C-alpha positions as a Markdown table, in Angstrom:
| # | Residue | x | y | z |
|---|---|---|---|---|
| 1 | Unk | -37.3 | 8.2 | -10.7 |
| 2 | Unk | -35.4 | 5.1 | -9.6 |
| 3 | Unk | -36.9 | 1.7 | -10.2 |
| 4 | Unk | -37.9 | -0.4 | -7.2 |
| 5 | Unk | -34.8 | -2.7 | -7.7 |
| 6 | Unk | -32.4 | 0.3 | -7.8 |
| 7 | Unk | -34.0 | 1.7 | -4.7 |
| 8 | Unk | -33.7 | -1.6 | -2.9 |
| 9 | Unk | -30.1 | -1.9 | -3.9 |
| 10 | Unk | -29.4 | 1.6 | -2.6 |
| 11 | Unk | -31.2 | 1.0 | 0.7 |
| 12 | Unk | -29.2 | -2.2 | 1.2 |
| 13 | Unk | -26.0 | -0.5 | 0.5 |
| 14 | Unk | -26.8 | 2.0 | 3.1 |
| 15 | Unk | -27.5 | -0.6 | 5.8 |
| 16 | Unk | -24.4 | -2.6 | 5.4 |
| 17 | Unk | -22.1 | -2.4 | 8.4 |
| 18 | Unk | -18.9 | -0.2 | 8.1 |
| 19 | Unk | -15.7 | -2.1 | 7.2 |
| 20 | Unk | -13.8 | -3.6 | 10.2 |
| 21 | Unk | -10.6 | -1.4 | 10.0 |
| 22 | Unk | -8.2 | -0.2 | 12.4 |
| 23 | Unk | -7.3 | 3.5 | 12.4 |
| 24 | Unk | -3.9 | 2.9 | 10.7 |
| 25 | Unk | -5.6 | 0.8 | 8.0 |
| 26 | Unk | -8.2 | 3.5 | 7.6 |
| 27 | Unk | -5.5 | 6.2 | 7.3 |
| 28 | Unk | -3.6 | 4.2 | 4.7 |
| 29 | Unk | -6.8 | 3.5 | 2.7 |
| 30 | Unk | -8.6 | 7.0 | 2.9 |
| 31 | Unk | -6.3 | 9.7 | 4.3 |
| 32 | Unk | -4.8 | 12.2 | 1.7 |
| 33 | Unk | -2.1 | 14.7 | 2.7 |
| 34 | Unk | -2.4 | 18.1 | 1.3 |
| 35 | Unk | -0.3 | 19.4 | -1.6 |
| 36 | Unk | 1.5 | 21.7 | 0.5 |
| 37 | Unk | 2.7 | 19.0 | 3.0 |
| 38 | Unk | 6.2 | 17.7 | 3.2 |
| 39 | Unk | 4.9 | 14.5 | 1.4 |
| 40 | Unk | 1.6 | 15.1 | -0.3 |
| 41 | Unk | -0.7 | 12.3 | -1.5 |
| 42 | Unk | -1.8 | 9.3 | 0.2 |
| 43 | Unk | -0.9 | 8.9 | 4.0 |
| 44 | Unk | 1.5 | 6.0 | 4.7 |
| 45 | Unk | 1.7 | 4.6 | 8.2 |
| 46 | Unk | 4.9 | 2.9 | 7.2 |
| 47 | Unk | 6.6 | 6.4 | 7.4 |
| 48 | Unk | 5.7 | 6.6 | 11.1 |
| 49 | Unk | 5.5 | 2.9 | 12.2 |
| 50 | Unk | 6.0 | 3.8 | 15.9 |
| 51 | Unk | 2.5 | 5.6 | 15.7 |
| 52 | Unk | 0.7 | 2.5 | 14.4 |
| 53 | Unk | 0.0 | 1.0 | 17.9 |
| 54 | Unk | -1.1 | 4.4 | 19.1 |
| 55 | Unk | -3.7 | 4.6 | 16.3 |
| 56 | Unk | -4.7 | 1.1 | 16.5 |
| 57 | Unk | -5.2 | 1.3 | 20.3 |
| 58 | Unk | -8.3 | 3.6 | 19.5 |
| 59 | Unk | -10.1 | 0.7 | 18.0 |
| 60 | Unk | -9.4 | -1.8 | 20.6 |
| 61 | Unk | -12.6 | -2.2 | 22.9 |
| 62 | Unk | -10.6 | -2.8 | 26.1 |
| 63 | Unk | -8.6 | 0.4 | 25.8 |
| 64 | Unk | -10.3 | 3.3 | 27.5 |
| 65 | Unk | -7.3 | 5.7 | 27.8 |
| 66 | Unk | -4.4 | 6.3 | 25.5 |
| 67 | Unk | -1.3 | 8.3 | 26.9 |
| 68 | Unk | 1.6 | 9.1 | 24.6 |
| 69 | Unk | 4.9 | 10.5 | 26.0 |
| 70 | Unk | 7.1 | 11.5 | 23.2 |
| 71 | Unk | 9.2 | 14.2 | 21.7 |
| 72 | Unk | 7.7 | 17.0 | 19.4 |
| 73 | Unk | 7.2 | 17.0 | 15.8 |
| 74 | Unk | 7.0 | 13.2 | 15.2 |
| 75 | Unk | 3.4 | 12.8 | 14.0 |
| 76 | Unk | 1.0 | 13.1 | 17.0 |
| 77 | Unk | -1.1 | 15.7 | 15.4 |
| 78 | Unk | -1.5 | 13.5 | 12.3 |
| 79 | Unk | -2.5 | 10.6 | 14.4 |
| 80 | Unk | -5.0 | 12.6 | 16.2 |
| 81 | Unk | -6.5 | 13.8 | 12.8 |
| 82 | Unk | -6.6 | 10.2 | 11.6 |
| 83 | Unk | -8.6 | 9.1 | 14.6 |
| 84 | Unk | -11.0 | 12.0 | 14.0 |
| 85 | Unk | -11.3 | 11.1 | 10.3 |
| 86 | Unk | -11.9 | 7.4 | 11.2 |
| 87 | Unk | -14.6 | 8.4 | 13.7 |
| 88 | Unk | -16.4 | 10.7 | 11.3 |
| 89 | Unk | -16.2 | 8.2 | 8.5 |
| 90 | Unk | -16.9 | 4.8 | 10.1 |
| 91 | Unk | -18.1 | 5.4 | 13.6 |
| 92 | Unk | -19.9 | 8.7 | 13.7 |
| 93 | Unk | -20.0 | 10.3 | 17.2 |
| 94 | Unk | -19.0 | 13.2 | 19.3 |
| 95 | Unk | -15.4 | 14.4 | 18.9 |
| 96 | Unk | -13.7 | 17.5 | 20.3 |
| 97 | Unk | -10.1 | 18.7 | 20.0 |
| 98 | Unk | -9.1 | 21.3 | 22.6 |
| 99 | Unk | -6.2 | 23.5 | 22.3 |
| 100 | Unk | -4.8 | 25.8 | 25.0 |
| 101 | Unk | -5.2 | 29.0 | 23.1 |
| 102 | Unk | -7.4 | 30.3 | 20.2 |
| 103 | Unk | -4.2 | 30.9 | 18.3 |
| 104 | Unk | -3.1 | 27.2 | 18.5 |
| 105 | Unk | -6.6 | 26.1 | 17.8 |
| 106 | Unk | -6.8 | 28.1 | 14.6 |
| 107 | Unk | -3.3 | 26.9 | 13.6 |
| 108 | Unk | -3.8 | 23.2 | 14.4 |
| 109 | Unk | -5.0 | 21.8 | 11.1 |
| 110 | Unk | -2.1 | 23.4 | 9.2 |
| 111 | Unk | 0.3 | 22.3 | 11.9 |
| 112 | Unk | -0.4 | 18.6 | 11.5 |
């Protein structure tokens, strides 16, 4: 059994507000790429600097819609997964990713 002081410290730690991070800062700090990816290990926004603004727009209160027009295979899926990870970790809420077919939905995490 924990002492009252240990219990108090635990409860205080659980009530602290989450850190004030942008999505790109969160990704650089917490996101790990799988061992079968092209560059396994810690995610680095510096590898895709053109996506930083897209990720960080998600944490700007005055932004209500993000539209990206770009070519394929440049990191949009990773950006989306970083936004979902940020939300799940620091700002829990409802998140849904919709794909056009069941096949693309099943392949989505591996394609990112």
